Backbone as CSV, one residue per row, in Angstrom:
resi,resn,N_x,N_y,N_z,CA_x,CA_y,CA_z,C_x,C_y,C_z
1,MET,-68.365,48.366,-0.471,-67.250,47.926,0.366,-66.565,46.737,-0.302
2,ALA,-65.250,46.808,-0.457,-64.491,45.738,-1.091,-64.181,44.639,-0.084
3,ASP,-64.060,43.421,-0.590,-63.630,42.320,0.262,-62.168,42.504,0.639
4,ILE,-61.812,42.099,1.851,-60.418,42.173,2.265,-59.627,41.157,1.452
5,PRO,-58.542,41.570,0.799,-57.792,40.640,-0.046,-57.105,39.568,0.788
6,PRO,-56.813,38.436,0.185,-56.137,37.370,0.932,-54.718,37.760,1.300
7,LYS,-54.231,37.177,2.395,-52.845,37.382,2.779,-51.931,36.693,1.777
8,PRO,-50.657,37.119,1.684,-49.962,38.020,2.607,-50.215,39.494,2.283
9,TRP,-50.233,40.315,3.320,-50.294,41.760,3.196,-48.907,42.322,3.515
10,PRO,-48.585,43.517,3.035,-47.241,44.068,3.261,-47.073,44.708,4.642
11,THR,-47.605,44.058,5.668,-47.551,44.607,7.028,-46.108,44.840,7.454
12,GLY,-45.832,46.057,7.925,-44.509,46.388,8.446,-43.471,46.740,7.403
13,LEU,-43.807,46.628,6.125,-42.844,46.933,5.063,-42.974,48.386,4.628
14,ALA,-41.869,49.019,4.286,-41.873,50.386,3.762,-41.974,50.311,2.242
15,GLU,-43.170,50.603,1.719,-43.398,50.577,0.275,-43.306,51.996,-0.283
16,GLN,-42.538,52.188,-1.346,-42.438,53.502,-1.965,-43.582,53.644,-2.962
17,VAL,-44.561,54.491,-2.638,-45.745,54.634,-3.478,-45.651,55.814,-4.434
18,GLU,-44.734,56.723,-4.193,-44.342,57.765,-5.131,-43.011,58.310,-4.639
19,PRO,-42.307,59.106,-5.452,-40.928,59.471,-5.084,-40.751,60.057,-3.689
20,LEU,-41.731,60.787,-3.194,-41.588,61.437,-1.889,-42.332,60.702,-0.771
21,VAL,-42.875,59.525,-1.047,-43.781,58.904,-0.075,-43.481,57.422,0.120
22,LEU,-43.274,57.043,1.396,-43.229,55.639,1.799,-44.502,55.321,2.581
23,ARG,-44.999,54.104,2.430,-46.215,53.665,3.115,-45.893,52.450,3.966
24,VAL,-46.368,52.463,5.231,-46.132,51.348,6.155,-47.474,50.899,6.719
25,LEU,-47.801,49.625,6.530,-49.084,49.074,6.966,-48.987,48.554,8.392
26,ALA,-49.928,48.986,9.235,-49.972,48.544,10.632,-50.647,47.171,10.753
27,PRO,-50.328,46.430,11.813,-50.905,45.090,12.011,-52.252,45.135,12.729
28,ASN,-53.218,45.866,12.157,-54.527,45.994,12.812,-55.679,45.815,11.825
29,PRO,-55.697,44.704,11.077,-56.804,44.489,10.139,-58.116,44.247,10.879
30,SER,-59.218,44.649,10.226,-60.548,44.432,10.802,-61.584,44.803,9.745
31,PRO,-62.873,44.504,10.002,-63.910,44.935,9.057,-63.998,46.453,8.918
32,TYR,-63.414,47.187,9.881,-63.472,48.643,9.839,-62.177,49.269,9.314
33,THR,-61.071,48.510,9.312,-59.781,49.068,8.907,-59.195,48.413,7.665
34,TYR,-59.943,47.455,7.054,-59.465,46.744,5.873,-58.231,45.937,6.262
35,THR,-57.114,46.051,5.545,-55.920,45.278,5.901,-55.125,45.928,7.030
36,GLY,-55.557,47.093,7.474,-54.882,47.810,8.556,-54.757,49.287,8.232
37,THR,-54.265,50.041,9.203,-54.045,51.480,9.028,-52.708,51.714,8.341
38,GLN,-52.703,52.619,7.382,-51.489,52.925,6.633,-50.876,54.237,7.124
39,THR,-49.633,54.143,7.534,-48.848,55.305,7.938,-47.992,55.727,6.754
40,TYR,-47.851,57.035,6.572,-47.051,57.554,5.456,-45.867,58.358,5.989
41,VAL,-44.705,58.128,5.377,-43.501,58.900,5.674,-43.203,59.729,4.436
42,VAL,-43.219,61.058,4.582,-43.144,61.979,3.452,-41.820,62.736,3.469
43,GLY,-41.120,62.690,2.348,-39.850,63.376,2.182,-38.908,62.521,1.349
44,PRO,-37.934,63.119,0.682,-36.981,62.315,-0.098,-36.282,61.284,0.784
45,VAL,-36.209,60.037,0.311,-35.617,58.984,1.138,-34.145,59.261,1.431
46,ASP,-33.477,60.030,0.575,-32.078,60.382,0.818,-31.935,61.806,1.324
47,GLY,-33.051,62.384,1.770,-33.030,63.760,2.261,-32.728,63.838,3.744
48,PRO,-32.659,65.061,4.263,-32.311,65.234,5.682,-33.484,65.109,6.637
49,ASP,-34.731,65.243,6.115,-35.867,65.260,7.038,-37.114,64.688,6.378
50,CYS,-38.159,64.513,7.192,-39.413,63.930,6.717,-40.529,64.265,7.691
51,ALA,-41.752,63.906,7.304,-42.913,63.974,8.190,-43.579,62.606,8.209
52,VAL,-44.243,62.296,9.302,-44.995,61.043,9.429,-46.470,61.399,9.528
53,ILE,-47.298,60.798,8.660,-48.742,61.052,8.655,-49.476,59.824,9.177
54,ASP,-50.369,60.041,10.125,-51.169,58.990,10.759,-50.295,57.847,11.274
55,PRO,-49.622,58.064,12.420,-48.721,57.035,12.951,-49.412,55.736,13.322
56,GLY,-50.739,55.761,13.504,-51.475,54.517,13.687,-51.601,54.065,15.129
57,PRO,-51.877,52.781,15.325,-52.072,52.249,16.680,-50.750,52.148,17.426
58,ASN,-50.835,52.151,18.737,-49.639,52.039,19.578,-49.223,50.576,19.675
59,GLU,-48.643,50.090,18.589,-48.151,48.717,18.490,-46.637,48.780,18.303
60,ALA,-45.890,48.122,19.184,-44.431,48.235,19.162,-43.841,47.867,17.805
61,ALA,-44.359,46.804,17.185,-43.823,46.374,15.899,-44.062,47.424,14.826
62,HIS,-45.213,48.082,14.876,-45.517,49.111,13.878,-44.627,50.340,14.082
63,ILE,-44.443,50.734,15.323,-43.574,51.884,15.589,-42.146,51.581,15.143
64,ASP,-41.674,50.365,15.387,-40.341,49.969,14.910,-40.270,50.056,13.385
65,ALA,-41.357,49.655,12.698,-41.376,49.701,11.238,-41.344,51.145,10.736
66,ILE,-42.024,52.040,11.439,-41.981,53.461,11.063,-40.566,54.011,11.247
67,ILE,-39.938,53.676,12.360,-38.571,54.132,12.618,-37.635,53.634,11.520
68,ALA,-37.814,52.396,11.088,-36.984,51.852,10.011,-37.207,52.618,8.712
69,ALA,-38.467,52.986,8.429,-38.769,53.743,7.213,-38.198,55.158,7.269
70,ILE,-38.168,55.735,8.449,-37.583,57.072,8.616,-36.090,57.041,8.317
71,GLY,-35.433,55.979,8.705,-33.985,55.869,8.503,-33.256,56.883,9.364
72,GLY,-32.294,57.559,8.776,-31.516,58.539,9.537,-32.061,59.942,9.464
73,ARG,-33.250,60.119,8.901,-33.792,61.462,8.725,-34.359,62.049,10.018
74,LYS,-34.321,63.361,10.102,-34.979,64.067,11.203,-36.478,64.106,10.914
75,VAL,-37.291,63.822,11.909,-38.741,63.914,11.745,-39.173,65.333,12.137
76,VAL,-39.632,66.085,11.151,-40.060,67.470,11.375,-41.396,67.512,12.099
77,ALA,-42.288,66.569,11.776,-43.619,66.574,12.394,-44.251,65.200,12.298
78,ILE,-45.006,64.848,13.336,-45.881,63.678,13.330,-47.290,64.234,13.161
79,MET,-47.919,63.959,12.016,-49.139,64.649,11.618,-50.328,63.684,11.622
80,CYS,-51.396,64.058,12.316,-52.565,63.190,12.449,-53.763,63.803,11.738
81,THR,-54.449,62.967,10.928,-55.646,63.443,10.239,-56.834,63.554,11.182
82,HIS,-56.918,62.646,12.160,-57.978,62.682,13.160,-57.588,61.728,14.286
83,THR,-58.431,61.634,15.288,-58.005,60.958,16.518,-58.780,59.681,16.815
84,HIS,-59.190,58.955,15.805,-59.693,57.605,16.060,-58.532,56.720,16.515
85,ARG,-58.880,55.669,17.261,-57.859,54.866,17.936,-56.933,54.110,16.990
86,ASP,-57.295,53.988,15.726,-56.394,53.321,14.786,-55.481,54.311,14.056
87,HIS,-55.547,55.597,14.413,-54.774,56.619,13.700,-53.723,57.327,14.547
88,SER,-54.067,57.743,15.751,-53.186,58.652,16.486,-52.483,58.099,17.723
89,PRO,-52.842,56.942,18.297,-52.195,56.533,19.549,-50.684,56.352,19.471
90,ALA,-50.140,56.036,18.303,-48.676,55.882,18.194,-47.956,57.216,18.159
91,ALA,-48.697,58.326,18.091,-48.044,59.638,17.993,-47.151,59.912,19.201
92,ALA,-47.666,59.686,20.408,-46.887,60.001,21.604,-45.619,59.150,21.724
93,PRO,-45.693,57.814,21.612,-44.457,57.044,21.696,-43.490,57.331,20.549
94,LEU,-44.013,57.632,19.371,-43.130,57.978,18.253,-42.454,59.329,18.506
95,ALA,-43.176,60.265,19.101,-42.582,61.557,19.461,-41.468,61.374,20.486
96,THR,-41.681,60.470,21.436,-40.654,60.198,22.443,-39.386,59.650,21.794
97,ARG,-39.545,58.788,20.825,-38.382,58.163,20.188,-37.680,59.086,19.194
98,THR,-38.418,60.010,18.579,-37.820,60.851,17.536,-37.582,62.294,17.963
99,GLY,-38.244,62.729,19.021,-38.147,64.130,19.431,-38.991,65.063,18.585
100,ALA,-39.840,64.514,17.717,-40.633,65.333,16.807,-41.896,65.861,17.483
101,PRO,-42.365,67.047,17.072,-43.633,67.550,17.592,-44.805,66.832,16.942
102,ILE,-45.919,66.771,17.657,-47.168,66.226,17.128,-47.979,67.396,16.593
103,VAL,-48.338,67.325,15.319,-48.943,68.457,14.613,-50.125,67.946,13.803
104,GLY,-51.170,68.763,13.698,-52.267,68.375,12.812,-53.614,68.697,13.387
105,CYS,-54.480,67.677,13.492,-55.861,67.909,13.904,-55.937,68.319,15.367
106,ALA,-57.053,68.926,15.708,-57.309,69.322,17.089,-57.636,68.097,17.931
107,PRO,-57.363,68.148,19.243,-57.848,67.072,20.116,-59.365,67.128,20.172
108,LEU,-59.980,66.006,20.456,-61.434,65.941,20.440,-61.954,65.581,21.813
109,MET,-62.826,66.433,22.326,-63.482,66.178,23.607,-64.986,66.200,23.362
110,LEU,-65.615,65.032,23.338,-67.043,64.985,23.098,-67.801,65.539,24.297
111,GLN,-68.803,66.343,24.007,-69.590,66.964,25.065,-70.880,66.195,25.345
112,VAL,-71.101,65.121,24.621,-72.330,64.348,24.790,-72.123,63.278,25.861
113,ALA,-73.008,63.225,26.827,-72.852,62.295,27.940,-73.578,60.987,27.661
114,GLY,-73.361,60.423,26.499,-73.985,59.149,26.162,-73.109,58.000,26.603
115,PRO,-73.611,56.791,26.587,-72.818,55.633,27.010,-71.666,55.368,26.047
116,ARG,-70.430,55.519,26.541,-69.231,55.236,25.753,-69.232,55.981,24.423
117,SER,-69.713,57.235,24.421,-69.796,57.993,23.175,-68.430,58.347,22.619
118,ASP,-67.388,58.268,23.460,-66.038,58.586,22.985,-65.169,57.338,22.836
119,GLU,-65.790,56.159,22.787,-65.040,54.907,22.791,-64.056,54.819,21.630
120,ALA,-64.424,55.328,20.466,-63.586,55.169,19.278,-62.419,56.147,19.226
121,PHE,-62.377,57.102,20.140,-61.387,58.167,20.056,-60.209,57.948,21.005
122,ASP,-59.085,58.536,20.630,-57.829,58.389,21.357,-57.712,59.462,22.440
123,PRO,-57.828,59.100,23.720,-57.754,60.108,24.782,-56.338,60.575,25.075
124,THR,-55.321,59.911,24.509,-53.928,60.286,24.779,-53.408,61.347,23.827
125,TYR,-54.164,61.673,22.796,-53.678,62.591,21.769,-53.523,63.997,22.331
126,ALA,-52.310,64.544,22.232,-52.012,65.875,22.765,-51.088,66.591,21.787
127,PRO,-51.632,67.321,20.823,-50.796,67.951,19.797,-49.996,69.126,20.341
128,ASP,-48.805,69.291,19.797,-48.002,70.473,20.097,-48.467,71.674,19.283
129,ARG,-49.083,71.393,18.134,-49.598,72.464,17.279,-50.796,71.937,16.509
130,VAL,-51.869,72.716,16.499,-53.055,72.385,15.721,-53.031,73.208,14.435
131,LEU,-53.228,72.543,13.306,-53.220,73.223,12.021,-54.628,73.636,11.616
132,ALA,-54.773,74.894,11.210,-56.020,75.366,10.624,-55.993,75.099,9.123
133,ASP,-57.144,75.203,8.499,-57.242,75.012,7.058,-56.267,75.939,6.339
134,GLY,-55.423,75.362,5.482,-54.457,76.158,4.721,-53.099,76.291,5.361
135,GLU,-52.976,75.940,6.643,-51.665,75.954,7.291,-50.930,74.655,6.983
136,GLY,-49.615,74.647,7.218,-48.894,73.435,6.881,-47.528,73.329,7.499
137,MET,-46.795,72.338,7.021,-45.438,72.055,7.448,-44.590,71.854,6.196
138,ARG,-43.296,72.166,6.307,-42.429,71.953,5.168,-41.075,71.448,5.617
139,GLY,-40.402,70.784,4.695,-39.054,70.302,4.935,-38.251,70.427,3.662
140,ALA,-37.179,69.695,3.571,-36.297,69.755,2.405,-36.932,69.003,1.240
141,GLY,-37.544,69.738,0.316,-38.137,69.133,-0.868,-39.573,68.692,-0.717
142,TRP,-40.239,69.028,0.377,-41.642,68.648,0.558,-42.414,69.710,1.333
143,THR,-43.687,69.837,1.013,-44.593,70.779,1.672,-45.939,70.103,1.864
144,LEU,-46.445,70.110,3.077,-47.752,69.534,3.383,-48.684,70.632,3.894
145,THR,-49.856,70.748,3.280,-50.823,71.778,3.632,-52.106,71.136,4.131
146,ALA,-52.617,71.622,5.250,-53.842,71.076,5.828,-55.066,71.502,5.034
147,VAL,-55.964,70.547,4.813,-57.251,70.800,4.164,-58.324,70.313,5.135
148,ALA,-59.055,71.229,5.736,-60.064,70.858,6.730,-61.211,70.113,6.057
149,THR,-61.499,68.904,6.544,-62.551,68.062,5.969,-63.398,67.425,7.079
150,PRO,-64.123,68.226,7.852,-64.960,67.642,8.904,-66.084,66.812,8.314
151,GLY,-66.574,65.878,9.122,-67.697,65.034,8.705,-67.555,63.640,9.270
152,HIS,-66.524,62.908,8.830,-66.234,61.603,9.442,-66.007,61.808,10.930
153,THR,-65.216,62.802,11.258,-65.099,63.356,12.609,-65.059,64.869,12.474
154,SER,-65.354,65.571,13.553,-65.370,67.037,13.480,-63.972,67.624,13.332
155,ASN,-62.935,66.852,13.724,-61.568,67.380,13.687,-60.749,66.846,12.513
156,HIS,-61.390,66.271,11.509,-60.661,65.606,10.429,-59.964,66.609,9.506
157,LEU,-58.703,66.316,9.214,-57.922,67.067,8.230,-57.408,66.109,7.163
158,CYS,-57.282,66.605,5.932,-56.467,65.959,4.914,-55.183,66.775,4.787
159,PHE,-54.170,66.196,4.160,-52.905,66.904,3.962,-52.502,66.819,2.498
160,ALA,-52.283,67.979,1.869,-51.914,68.046,0.462,-50.398,68.122,0.332
161,LEU,-49.833,67.235,-0.469,-48.405,67.260,-0.784,-48.235,68.124,-2.023
162,GLU,-47.785,69.346,-1.827,-47.788,70.336,-2.896,-46.886,69.947,-4.058
163,GLU,-45.791,69.266,-3.782,-44.829,68.955,-4.835,-45.344,67.939,-5.843
164,SER,-46.231,67.025,-5.434,-46.711,65.993,-6.353,-48.186,66.110,-6.687
165,GLY,-48.923,66.910,-5.927,-50.363,67.009,-6.141,-51.168,65.940,-5.434
166,ALA,-50.508,65.102,-4.622,-51.225,64.054,-3.893,-51.919,64.633,-2.663
167,LEU,-52.974,63.949,-2.226,-53.687,64.339,-1.017,-53.801,63.125,-0.110
168,PHE,-53.363,63.284,1.138,-53.504,62.232,2.149,-54.869,62.430,2.792
169,THR,-55.769,61.474,2.566,-57.177,61.690,2.893,-57.639,61.028,4.181
170,GLY,-56.736,60.381,4.926,-57.152,59.765,6.183,-58.325,58.823,5.966
171,ASP,-59.414,59.059,6.694,-60.631,58.259,6.533,-61.723,59.014,5.774
172,HIS,-61.432,60.232,5.329,-62.476,61.013,4.652,-62.857,60.383,3.319
173,VAL,-61.866,59.965,2.548,-62.103,59.260,1.283,-61.188,58.045,1.251
174,MET,-61.765,56.866,1.033,-60.999,55.626,0.955,-61.431,54.859,-0.287
175,GLY,-60.498,54.109,-0.867,-60.806,53.368,-2.070,-61.593,52.098,-1.825
176,TRP,-61.522,51.553,-0.617,-62.132,50.242,-0.362,-63.553,50.343,0.182
177,SER,-63.923,51.504,0.725,-65.225,51.640,1.373,-65.564,53.111,1.523
178,THR,-66.852,53.411,1.644,-67.230,54.770,2.010,-66.936,54.985,3.492
179,SER,-66.696,56.213,3.861,-66.394,56.551,5.244,-67.652,56.428,6.106
180,VAL,-67.477,55.957,7.319,-68.591,55.875,8.264,-68.724,57.212,8.985
181,VAL,-69.927,57.726,9.049,-70.209,58.988,9.740,-71.049,58.650,10.963
182,ILE,-70.463,58.797,12.139,-71.100,58.345,13.372,-71.377,59.530,14.302
183,PRO,-72.646,59.882,14.526,-72.965,60.896,15.524,-72.579,60.393,16.921
184,PRO,-72.341,61.243,17.901,-72.641,62.672,17.864,-71.561,63.531,17.215
185,ASP,-70.339,63.007,17.075,-69.282,63.846,16.513,-69.343,63.892,14.991
186,GLY,-69.578,62.744,14.343,-69.696,62.738,12.889,-70.948,63.466,12.443
187,ASP,-70.842,64.196,11.340,-71.954,65.018,10.875,-72.102,64.857,9.364
188,MET,-73.265,64.365,8.913,-73.446,64.085,7.490,-73.436,65.346,6.643
189,GLY,-74.017,66.426,7.137,-73.999,67.671,6.386,-72.577,68.171,6.178
190,ASP,-71.763,68.111,7.239,-70.352,68.515,7.121,-69.604,67.585,6.181
191,TYR,-69.898,66.291,6.258,-69.221,65.319,5.413,-69.496,65.594,3.934
192,MET,-70.744,65.850,3.600,-71.087,66.149,2.211,-70.428,67.438,1.749
193,ALA,-70.389,68.447,2.603,-69.727,69.707,2.240,-68.238,69.491,2.018
194,SER,-67.631,68.604,2.813,-66.203,68.321,2.653,-65.938,67.563,1.352
195,LEU,-66.848,66.670,0.958,-66.706,66.008,-0.333,-66.795,67.018,-1.472
196,GLU,-67.726,67.944,-1.382,-67.840,68.986,-2.405,-66.574,69.843,-2.449
197,LYS,-65.981,70.075,-1.292,-64.730,70.838,-1.224,-63.620,70.131,-2.002
198,LEU,-63.533,68.799,-1.861,-62.526,68.051,-2.601,-62.821,68.052,-4.095
199,MET,-64.083,68.062,-4.472,-64.443,68.112,-5.894,-63.925,69.387,-6.550
200,ALA,-63.805,70.456,-5.766,-63.340,71.736,-6.314,-61.818,71.815,-6.414
201,ARG,-61.116,70.799,-5.886,-59.663,70.781,-5.927,-59.166,69.999,-7.154
202,ASP,-57.867,70.088,-7.391,-57.263,69.396,-8.542,-56.167,68.440,-8.089
203,ASP,-56.416,67.670,-7.038,-55.435,66.700,-6.563,-55.261,65.595,-7.607
204,THR,-54.033,65.116,-7.750,-53.732,64.112,-8.774,-54.051,62.697,-8.320
205,ARG,-53.883,62.415,-7.037,-54.198,61.098,-6.478,-54.433,61.256,-4.988
206,TYR,-55.105,60.262,-4.418,-55.321,60.234,-2.981,-54.558,59.056,-2.382
207,HIS,-53.938,59.300,-1.236,-53.395,58.230,-0.399,-54.243,58.208,0.867
208,SER,-55.035,57.164,1.043,-55.912,57.092,2.208,-55.269,56.236,3.290
209,ALA,-55.897,56.228,4.463,-55.365,55.452,5.581,-55.664,53.971,5.450
210,HIS,-56.536,53.606,4.516,-56.909,52.199,4.346,-57.131,51.934,2.860
211,GLY,-56.424,50.984,2.301,-56.635,50.621,0.909,-55.641,51.258,-0.043
212,ALA,-55.776,50.884,-1.309,-54.831,51.303,-2.341,-54.958,52.790,-2.659
213,ALA,-53.915,53.325,-3.296,-53.948,54.704,-3.767,-55.091,54.876,-4.761
214,ILE,-55.679,56.050,-4.779,-56.816,56.366,-5.637,-56.305,57.246,-6.767
215,GLU,-56.276,56.712,-7.975,-55.672,57.410,-9.106,-56.656,58.286,-9.871
216,LYS,-57.945,58.105,-9.648,-58.953,58.952,-10.285,-59.817,59.578,-9.179
217,PRO,-59.249,60.543,-8.453,-59.932,61.025,-7.241,-61.283,61.685,-7.496
218,LYS,-61.372,62.524,-8.519,-62.657,63.204,-8.741,-63.753,62.217,-9.114
219,GLN,-63.401,61.218,-9.888,-64.386,60.200,-10.262,-64.910,59.487,-9.020
220,LEU,-64.003,59.160,-8.095,-64.425,58.477,-6.871,-65.287,59.384,-6.003
221,VAL,-64.868,60.632,-5.813,-65.626,61.552,-4.962,-67.008,61.805,-5.554
222,ARG,-67.072,61.945,-6.862,-68.373,62.131,-7.510,-69.282,60.931,-7.214
223,GLY,-68.714,59.738,-7.280,-69.490,58.540,-6.970,-69.920,58.483,-5.520
224,MET,-69.049,58.946,-4.617,-69.392,58.940,-3.191,-70.529,59.913,-2.897
225,ILE,-70.490,61.075,-3.526,-71.579,62.035,-3.350,-72.882,61.441,-3.864
226,GLY,-72.814,60.806,-5.030,-74.007,60.169,-5.579,-74.526,59.054,-4.685
227,HIS,-73.602,58.274,-4.106,-73.990,57.188,-3.206,-74.730,57.727,-1.985
228,ARG,-74.234,58.803,-1.403,-74.882,59.368,-0.214,-76.247,59.949,-0.563
229,ARG,-76.353,60.563,-1.715,-77.649,61.104,-2.130,-78.641,59.963,-2.384
230,GLN,-78.132,58.850,-2.919,-78.985,57.682,-3.115,-79.480,57.146,-1.776
231,ARG,-78.595,57.076,-0.774,-78.996,56.633,0.563,-80.065,57.565,1.147
232,GLU,-79.861,58.851,0.969,-80.839,59.811,1.473,-82.194,59.598,0.805
233,ASN,-82.180,59.362,-0.501,-83.432,59.117,-1.213,-84.101,57.825,-0.735
234,GLN,-83.288,56.789,-0.460,-83.849,55.550,0.094,-84.559,55.816,1.415
235,ILE,-83.898,56.584,2.266,-84.469,56.895,3.580,-85.784,57.649,3.425
236,MET,-85.821,58.613,2.520,-87.043,59.390,2.340,-88.171,58.513,1.800
237,ARG,-87.850,57.567,0.904,-88.880,56.664,0.397,-89.428,55.781,1.517
238,LEU,-88.533,55.276,2.368,-88.974,54.424,3.476,-89.790,55.206,4.491
239,LEU,-89.416,56.453,4.743,-90.201,57.283,5.651,-91.581,57.571,5.072
240,ALA,-91.664,57.691,3.751,-92.955,57.940,3.117,-93.891,56.741,3.267
241,GLU,-93.301,55.544,3.386,-94.115,54.341,3.568,-94.698,54.275,4.967
242,GLU,-93.830,54.496,5.982,-94.289,54.448,7.369,-93.196,54.962,8.294
243,ALA,-93.604,55.420,9.470,-92.635,55.796,10.498,-91.976,54.531,11.020
244,ARG,-90.706,54.662,11.433,-89.982,53.464,11.854,-88.748,53.849,12.668
245,PRO,-88.237,52.918,13.492,-86.965,53.154,14.195,-85.794,52.941,13.238
246,VAL,-84.628,53.356,13.666,-83.448,53.249,12.815,-83.192,51.799,12.404
247,SER,-83.358,50.868,13.334,-83.049,49.469,13.037,-83.873,48.918,11.880
248,ALA,-85.059,49.477,11.649,-85.937,48.972,10.600,-85.517,49.430,9.203
249,PHE,-84.588,50.383,9.136,-84.086,50.815,7.826,-83.057,49.824,7.259
250,ILE,-82.355,49.136,8.136,-81.177,48.379,7.709,-81.505,47.243,6.746
251,PRO,-82.496,46.372,7.038,-82.761,45.266,6.101,-83.115,45.742,4.703
252,ALA,-83.796,46.876,4.601,-84.219,47.375,3.299,-83.092,48.081,2.546
253,MET,-82.117,48.610,3.278,-81.079,49.431,2.651,-79.756,48.710,2.448
254,TYR,-79.481,47.693,3.260,-78.168,47.034,3.219,-78.359,45.533,3.050
255,LYS,-78.541,45.103,1.820,-78.758,43.690,1.541,-77.461,42.899,1.749
256,GLY,-77.547,41.774,2.471,-76.389,40.910,2.656,-75.288,41.513,3.496
257,LEU,-75.619,42.452,4.375,-74.608,43.124,5.184,-73.984,42.174,6.203
258,ASP,-72.662,42.229,6.334,-71.958,41.496,7.379,-72.560,41.904,8.730
259,PRO,-73.062,40.951,9.526,-73.684,41.310,10.812,-72.789,42.163,11.707
260,ARG,-71.480,42.013,11.566,-70.565,42.822,12.383,-70.646,44.299,12.042
261,LEU,-71.178,44.621,10.849,-71.226,46.012,10.395,-72.592,46.655,10.604
262,ILE,-73.539,45.902,11.184,-74.870,46.468,11.406,-74.814,47.715,12.303
263,PRO,-74.064,47.722,13.418,-74.014,48.954,14.221,-73.515,50.166,13.433
264,ALA,-72.508,49.964,12.569,-72.005,51.073,11.760,-73.063,51.547,10.773
265,ALA,-73.794,50.610,10.175,-74.863,50.985,9.244,-75.949,51.780,9.957
266,GLU,-76.293,51.371,11.172,-77.308,52.099,11.935,-76.846,53.509,12.265
267,MET,-75.561,53.660,12.572,-75.031,54.992,12.846,-75.038,55.866,11.596
268,SER,-74.738,55.252,10.450,-74.751,56.004,9.199,-76.167,56.475,8.865
269,VAL,-77.142,55.593,9.033,-78.535,55.983,8.797,-78.940,57.086,9.773
270,THR,-78.524,56.951,11.028,-78.829,57.985,12.016,-78.250,59.326,11.595
271,ALA,-77.016,59.309,11.070,-76.386,60.557,10.613,-77.207,61.188,9.491
272,HIS,-77.694,60.370,8.560,-78.548,60.900,7.496,-79.832,61.484,8.075
273,LEU,-80.456,60.755,9.010,-81.716,61.224,9.588,-81.537,62.531,10.348
274,LEU,-80.447,62.651,11.085,-80.195,63.897,11.817,-79.995,65.060,10.852
275,ASP,-79.325,64.790,9.738,-79.139,65.838,8.724,-80.476,66.217,8.103
276,LEU,-81.315,65.218,7.812,-82.639,65.503,7.275,-83.482,66.294,8.270
277,GLU,-83.328,65.973,9.555,-84.052,66.715,10.597,-83.622,68.177,10.614
278,LYS,-82.313,68.433,10.511,-81.811,69.809,10.469,-82.382,70.579,9.284
279,ARG,-82.620,69.855,8.194,-83.121,70.490,6.975,-84.640,70.511,6.907
280,GLY,-85.292,70.079,8.003,-86.750,70.130,8.068,-87.455,69.077,7.253
281,MET,-86.784,67.948,6.975,-87.349,66.907,6.116,-87.737,65.649,6.886
282,ALA,-87.344,65.545,8.160,-87.669,64.382,8.985,-87.888,64.831,10.420
283,LEU,-88.657,64.029,11.154,-88.942,64.304,12.564,-88.721,63.043,13.371
284,CYS,-88.353,63.208,14.642,-88.152,62.070,15.514,-88.993,62.233,16.778
285,ALA,-89.739,61.184,17.130,-90.500,61.152,18.379,-90.070,59.894,19.123
286,GLY,-89.333,60.090,20.220,-88.758,58.958,20.917,-87.686,58.349,20.050
287,ASP,-87.876,57.081,19.653,-86.912,56.469,18.741,-87.538,56.186,17.377
288,ILE,-88.675,56.818,17.103,-89.389,56.588,15.853,-89.213,57.811,14.939
289,TRP,-88.762,57.535,13.708,-88.562,58.593,12.715,-89.725,58.613,11.732
290,GLN,-90.102,59.831,11.300,-91.151,59.971,10.322,-90.829,61.147,9.405
291,ALA,-91.459,61.186,8.240,-91.270,62.304,7.330,-91.896,63.570,7.911
292,ALA,-91.247,64.684,7.681,-91.772,65.957,8.203,-92.953,66.436,7.357
């Protein structure tokens, strides 16, 4: 995980990151969002239309900044990679202001009756159209194709910009940090399969929802796969030593961790353990995990 860079950040500014793409940073920095959520406006700046990817939080200043980046263009679609609260809540108010349909990931309804198990998700998200893997949207000079990448969330999509070879990766792959996989909706097995899926593609660069553009995508994804396998091996070594609760894995696995990130680390370890359990490599009795 990279340190958050010092201010000033380009919050609210429309930065042209490639000929068909403007990037607008939302004012929601945190240990989980880096300098904030990045919204992308896709289409020629002098063209007749565009799409908006990950409109972000429902913050009036951010929505105004997106409208400014759109300019006089028609918005063909407001496209969401997933429905965490820092990604999709601005979709509805932006749709009201632009008349554009909300298109992209499926709405998420968690079926687990745990305490606040859906706290991180946006309950207002109501898409006009859900995209399946390989479906997409197009406008004048741009084409966006959905790439299903479940794992971080079960409804996560990436969007491929066919004209440039770029991939908008949402939270699935980020340059500043590995993605957090939080059960019950996040699934480590699905996440690893989605990383392997990206390894088989030939995208030229990634634009993620947090952090700088990724210019060597396969190198990064290869490293992320290796990192997760290393974490899994750590867990198996610790289980071989003794049975233990999830909290007892953290001091051994995450040296010098920001205390604010301990809950996320525990969820990530839990995701690994649940995946190991599915594969017959770990067992859980109460809250104590042991090797199978």
